[in-house]
N, C-alpha and C positions, 0 to 999 in steps of 0.2 A: 079715497075717502079723506075728508078734511074735518077739522074740528069746527065748532060753531063760528070761530073768527076766521075761517077759511085758510088756516095754516096747514102745512103738510103734517102727516102723522109718521113718526119714526119709532119703531118698536112699541107701538101702542100709545105713545105719548105725543101730544101736539108740539110742534116745533115753531118757534116764533119766526116770522118773516121780517122782523124789525131791521136786520142787517143783511138780509138776503135779497138777491135779484131772482125773480122767477123767469126761468128759461122755458121756452116752448119751441122745441126743435124737432125736425124730422130728419132722418138719416137714410142715405141711399148708397148702394154700391154703384160704382161707375166702371163701365166695361171698356171704354175706349178713351184715348187721350183727349183731354179737354183743352180747348183753346182759351187761354186766359185773356180777359178783356184788358184794354190798354190801361184802365183805371185800377186794375187789381193790385192789391198790396201783397207782397211776398214776405211771409214770416217763417223763421226757422224755430221750431218748438221742440224742446226736450222736456218730457214729463217724467216725474218720479212719483209713483203711487206708493205711499208709505205703508209697509206691510203691517197688517193688523189694525189699520185705521181706515177712515173714509177720507183721508187727506191726500191732496195732490200738490206736489212741489213743481212749479213750472218756471222754465227759463225761456224767454221769448226774445229773439234777435230779429231786427229789421234794419236793412241797410240805411245808414245815415242817422239812425236814432240810437239813443242809449238802450242797453239791454234792460229788459224788464224782468223782475223776479216776483213771483207770487206764491202764496200758499192758499189753496182753495179747498172747498168742501162742497159736494153736491149731495142733496138729500132728495130722494124721489118722493113724489106724491104717491099716496097709497091707492091710486085708482086703476092699477094694472097697466098703465102706459109708462114707457120709459121716456116719452117726449117731454114731460113736464118735470122740472127739477127746481128746487130752491138752491141757488148757488151763492155761496159767500166767498169773497176774495179778500185777502190781506196782502198788501204790497210790501215787499221786503227790500232791505238793503242787500248789497252783494255779500256783506259779512254775515248777515242773518241767514241768507240763503245757504252759504257755505257751511255754516254751523248745522243747519237742518239736513244738508246733503249727506251727512254721515249716518243718518238713520237708514236702516235696511229698507230697500224699496225695489219695486219692479219698474223697469224703465221702458220708454218708447220714444221714438223721434219721428218727426214729420215736417214736411214743408207744407204750410197752409197758404193758400191763395184766397184772399178775401175780396169778394166782388159785391158791390152794392147792386141790388136789383129793385129799382123803385124804392119802396119803403121797407123792403126785406133785405136780409144779408145772406149771401151764399158763400160758404166756405168749402173749398176743395182741399182735402187733406191727402197728400201723397206720402205714404209711410216709407221709412227707410229701415236699415238694419235687417233684422230677421223678419220684419213685416213688409219688406220691399215687394212691390207689386200690388199692394192693397191701396185702392183709391176710394175714398168716401166723400160724399157731398153732404153737408149739413145746411139745412135751411132754417134760419131763425124766423119763425112766424110771428113773433111779437104777440099781439093780443088776438090775432085771427087763428083759426084752426085749419084752414085749407090753403093749398097752393094756388097761385093764380093759374088761369086756364092756359095762358101762353107763357112758357118758361124757356129761357135761353139755352138750356142744355137738356139732353135726353137723360131723364132720371130712370135708372133701371130698377133693380130689386130694392124695395124698401126694407130696411133693417132696423127701423126705429125701435121696435119692440123685441129685437133679438139681442139678448144680453151679451152674446159673443162679440158684438161690435161696440161695446162701451169701452172707454179708455182703460178703466181698471182691469177689465178682462183681457183686452188686447195686450196690455203690458205684461201679462203672464203667458200669452200664447206663443208657442214655438213655431218655427218655420213649417215643420211637418203638420202641425195642427192647422195652421193657416191654409196650407195647400189643400188639405182635406176639406176644410170649410168652403174654400173658393171653388173646389171641384164640384161640391154639391149645388153650387149656383151656376155651374158650367162656365166658370171663369178660370183662365190659365191655359 
């Protein structure tokens, strides 16, 4: 549900999209190793989901490039789907990041492989730490709502609308909980 100006609704109130980017993503569990294309970018990402907020502190490292520091917020559209979010990002200096890094947070780490697929973007996230073994694919659909008929990898179980696979929830998930979840998908 959106307001008359097509903005998302949060806690019954319309939220302005003036500074937000609308994401339209679908998420899938990946069961087998993925061959990365030669053009894939490799990012190391460490996320901190600030407890009691909708805020995510992110550190992104990519070989040969300066480290990127971000403060982000995602607000879901109230249409029952987790695929569409209003995403706002503020870029931070390292000092600003370090200051905010003292706020209590749940953390996760992953290696992200970013592959361009025509006019779409495919990201493969290989999680580390207590989430090791979890591999998710995210496809940014842009303004379209469906995947192309020919896709370069086998997309297994779609988990777009499964809240257990959102970053904020995964940041709180234990190894034991993840094993149980993956077993329900017959993975592991």
